C-alpha positions as CSV (number, residue, x, y, z in Angstrom):
1,M,128.6,53.6,69.5
2,L,127.8,55.9,72.4
3,T,124.4,57.6,72.3
4,A,123.7,60.3,74.9
5,C,120.1,61.3,75.7
6,W,119.9,64.5,77.6
7,S,117.7,67.5,78.4
8,V,117.8,71.1,79.4
9,K,114.9,70.8,81.9
10,G,113.9,68.1,84.3
11,G,110.8,66.0,83.4
12,S,111.4,66.0,79.7
13,G,111.2,62.2,79.3
14,T,114.9,61.5,78.9
15,T,114.9,58.4,81.0
16,V,111.9,56.8,79.1
17,V,113.6,57.6,75.7
18,A,116.9,56.1,76.9
19,A,115.2,53.0,78.3
20,A,113.2,52.4,75.2
21,M,116.3,52.8,73.0
22,A,118.2,50.3,75.2
23,L,115.3,47.8,75.1
24,G,115.0,48.2,71.3
25,L,118.6,47.3,70.8
26,A,118.4,44.4,73.3
27,G,115.2,43.2,71.5
28,V,117.1,42.5,68.3
29,G,119.7,40.5,70.1
30,R,122.4,43.2,70.7
31,P,124.0,43.4,74.1
32,V,123.7,47.0,75.3
33,V,125.1,49.1,78.1
34,A,122.8,51.5,79.8
35,A,124.6,54.4,81.6
36,D,122.4,55.8,84.3
37,F,123.4,59.4,85.2
38,A,119.9,60.4,86.3
39,G,119.2,57.5,88.7
40,D,115.9,56.4,87.4
41,L,116.7,53.8,84.7
42,P,116.5,50.7,87.0
43,A,113.0,51.7,88.1
44,V,111.9,52.2,84.6
45,L,113.4,48.9,83.5
46,G,111.8,47.1,86.4
47,V,114.9,46.1,88.3
48,A,116.2,46.8,91.8
49,D,118.5,49.8,92.2
50,P,122.1,48.5,92.0
51,A,124.2,49.0,95.2
52,G,127.7,50.4,95.3
53,P,129.6,53.0,93.4
54,G,128.6,54.4,90.0
55,L,129.3,56.9,87.3
56,L,129.4,60.0,89.6
57,D,132.0,58.2,91.8
58,W,134.0,57.5,88.6
59,L,133.9,61.2,87.7
60,D,135.0,62.2,91.2
61,A,137.9,59.8,91.2
62,G,139.8,61.7,88.6
63,A,142.4,60.5,86.1
64,A,143.8,57.9,88.5
65,V,140.7,55.6,88.1
66,P,141.6,52.2,86.6
67,S,140.8,51.8,82.9
68,D,138.5,48.9,83.8
69,G,136.8,50.7,86.6
70,L,133.4,50.9,84.8
71,A,133.3,47.2,84.1
72,R,133.8,46.6,87.8
73,I,130.7,48.6,88.8
74,A,128.5,47.3,86.0
75,H,125.4,45.2,86.8
76,V,123.8,42.7,84.4
77,A,120.1,43.1,84.2
78,D,117.4,41.4,82.1
79,H,117.2,41.4,78.3
80,G,120.9,41.6,77.7
81,I,121.2,45.1,79.3
82,T,124.1,46.0,81.5
83,I,123.4,48.9,83.8
84,I,126.1,51.2,85.1
85,P,124.4,53.0,88.0
86,K,124.5,56.6,88.9
87,G,126.4,56.4,92.2
88,E,126.9,59.5,94.3
89,W,129.1,62.6,94.3
90,A,131.7,62.5,97.0
91,T,133.2,66.0,96.5
92,R,131.6,67.1,93.2
93,A,135.2,67.8,92.0
94,G,134.5,65.9,88.8
95,A,131.5,68.1,87.9
96,G,133.7,70.8,86.6
97,D,136.3,68.6,85.0
98,V,135.9,68.8,81.2
99,D,138.6,66.2,80.7
100,A,136.8,63.7,83.0
101,G,133.7,64.0,80.8
102,E,135.7,63.2,77.7
103,R,137.5,60.3,79.5
104,L,134.2,58.9,80.6
105,A,132.8,58.8,77.1
106,A,135.9,56.9,75.9
107,A,135.8,54.5,78.8
108,L,132.1,53.7,78.3
109,R,132.7,52.7,74.7
110,A,135.1,50.0,75.9
111,V,132.6,48.4,78.3
112,R,131.4,44.9,77.2
113,G,133.7,44.7,74.3
114,G,132.5,47.9,72.6
115,S,128.7,47.1,72.8
116,P,126.3,50.0,72.1
117,V,126.0,52.4,75.0
118,V,122.8,54.4,75.7
119,A,123.4,57.1,78.3
120,D,120.5,58.7,80.3
121,C,122.2,62.0,81.1
122,G,119.1,63.7,82.5
123,K,119.4,67.4,82.8
124,V,122.9,68.5,81.7
125,D,124.0,71.2,84.0
126,N,127.8,71.0,84.6
127,A,131.0,71.2,82.6
128,A,131.8,67.4,82.8
129,M,128.4,66.4,81.4
130,R,128.5,69.0,78.7
131,A,131.8,67.6,77.6
132,F,130.4,64.1,77.8
133,V,127.5,64.8,75.5
134,D,129.8,66.7,73.1
135,A,132.1,63.6,73.0
136,A,129.3,61.1,72.4
137,D,128.9,59.6,68.9
138,R,125.3,60.7,68.9
139,S,123.8,63.4,71.1
140,F,120.0,63.4,71.3
141,L,118.3,66.4,73.0
142,V,115.0,65.2,74.5
143,L,112.7,68.2,74.3
144,R,109.2,69.1,75.0
145,P,107.8,71.8,72.7
146,C,108.0,74.4,75.4
147,Y,109.2,77.9,74.8
148,L,111.3,78.0,78.0
149,A,112.9,74.7,77.2
150,L,113.7,75.8,73.6
151,R,115.1,79.0,74.9
152,R,117.5,77.1,77.2
153,A,118.4,74.7,74.4
154,M,119.7,77.6,72.4
155,H,122.5,78.0,74.9
156,A,123.2,74.3,75.5
157,P,125.6,72.0,73.7
158,R,124.6,71.5,70.1
159,P,123.0,68.1,69.7
160,T,123.2,65.7,66.8
161,A,119.4,65.8,66.7
162,V,116.3,66.3,68.8
163,V,113.8,63.7,70.1
164,L,110.6,65.7,70.5
165,I,108.0,64.8,73.1
166,N,104.7,66.2,71.8
167,E,102.1,67.5,74.1
168,P,98.6,68.5,73.3
169,E,97.8,72.2,72.6
170,R,101.4,73.3,72.4
171,A,102.0,76.2,69.9
172,L,105.4,74.9,68.9
173,G,106.1,72.0,66.5
174,A,108.9,70.1,65.0
175,G,109.5,72.7,62.3
176,D,109.9,75.5,64.9
177,V,112.4,73.4,66.9
178,E,114.4,72.7,63.7
179,D,114.4,76.3,62.7
180,V,115.6,77.6,66.1
181,L,118.2,74.9,66.8
182,G,119.4,74.2,63.3
183,V,119.3,70.4,63.8
184,P,116.8,67.8,62.7
185,V,114.0,66.3,64.8
186,V,114.7,62.6,64.2
187,A,111.8,61.3,66.3
188,S,108.5,62.8,67.3
189,I,106.7,61.0,70.1
190,N,103.1,61.8,71.2
191,W,103.0,61.3,75.0
192,E,100.0,59.1,75.6
193,P,98.4,57.2,78.5
194,A,99.8,53.8,77.4
195,I,103.4,55.0,77.8
196,A,102.6,56.6,81.2
197,R,101.0,53.3,82.4
198,A,103.9,51.2,81.2
199,V,106.4,53.5,83.1
200,D,104.3,53.8,86.3
201,S,103.8,50.1,86.6
202,G,107.4,49.2,85.9
203,L,106.4,47.1,82.9
204,L,108.2,49.0,80.1
205,N,110.8,46.2,80.0
206,G,108.0,43.7,79.2
207,R,106.6,45.5,76.2
208,V,107.5,48.9,75.0
209,P,104.3,50.6,73.8
210,R,104.1,50.3,70.0
211,R,104.1,54.0,69.1
212,L,107.1,54.7,71.3
213,A,109.0,51.7,69.9
214,N,108.1,52.7,66.3
215,A,109.2,56.3,66.8
216,L,112.6,55.2,68.2
217,R,113.3,52.2,66.1
218,A,115.3,53.9,63.4
219,V,117.0,56.3,65.9
220,A,118.2,53.4,68.1
221,A,119.7,51.4,65.3
């Protein structure tokens, strides 16, 4: 099962949602693969940044990349989570390759014997990543209830569902998002100080704040 967490604007909370999902799966004894397209998952999970090539290098390498290439660049972290790091673009040739995005989705499903994969895609802004989220088994748009973000989401790939990050005094709510995008809001998370403190201190991997864990439990399963 490949779950893609992505956004249409930076700073939407995609990395925190992806990390919490991965930790939730690992917490019930399931080995999980975390694909880090945004570059921040190691910091949020409290581990050192893996050295060497990563996902962007794989995309740039084209169709000739070995079928086990992702397994070779994976790094085993704590809690039964295997991280595949971001890496770096060499030429950005892979960014416009729709086929590469689809191949990457298929290759990730095969890592660690078909273990669940949670991908932190960050802001999706190129053809390869749009194809990748379309090819995922579940595509979760992480969205703040902002008019500008909702406007961009109308022209983005259609997600399976939305994970809504609630902010105080916003005029838009879950019902508005569902009406505009035509997909369900499957989790509604109130951004609160406990979540920010856990992320800022690098302690999210020790204990996911209860409200965040509860909101994502059914989604991550």
